[in-house]
N, C-alpha and C positions, 0 to 999 in steps of 0.2 A: 504493499499499500504506499501511496505517496504521502509526503509530509502534509499536504493539503487535506487529504482524506483523514489522516489522523487527527488533525486540528478541528476539522468540521465535525467528525464523530464525537469528539470530546466536547465540543461546543453545543451540540444538539442534545446531549445527555441531560443537562439542567432543565431545559424547557420540557423535556419529556417526562422528567421526574415531578415537575410541576404541573403536568397536563396542560401546558399552554399552547394550544393549537395555533393561535395567531403568530406567536414567535417562531414556532417551527415553520409555518407557511412563509414567513418573511425570509427566513434562512433559505428555504427552497427557491423562492423567487429570485433572491440575490444570486445564488449559485447558478440558476438558469439563465438569467440575463447578463450577468457580469463575466461568469466563467464558462458559459455554455455546457453546463453540466446538468444532467437530468437524472438525478439519483432517486429512483422510485421509492427506496426505503424511507426517505424523509417524508414523502407523501403518505406513506403508510403509517408513520408515526404520527403525523398530523391528524389523519383520520381517527386513529385510535384514541388520541387525546381528546379530540372533540366528542367521540362517542362516550368516553369516560365521563366528561363533564355533563353530558346529557343524562347519564345514568344517575349522577348525584343529585340532579334537580327533580 
């Protein structure tokens, strides 16, 4: 894995733990628009965080 992948993976862990789907989405959009990376695992994390929040309400 590249250094960027390691940093992004580490960075995404915090909003995953907080179930913050908006932050995860922002990271995904930034990666896609700036770095032309389409990492589907980030989208899956975003969806899971969103659904978890719905279950809590």
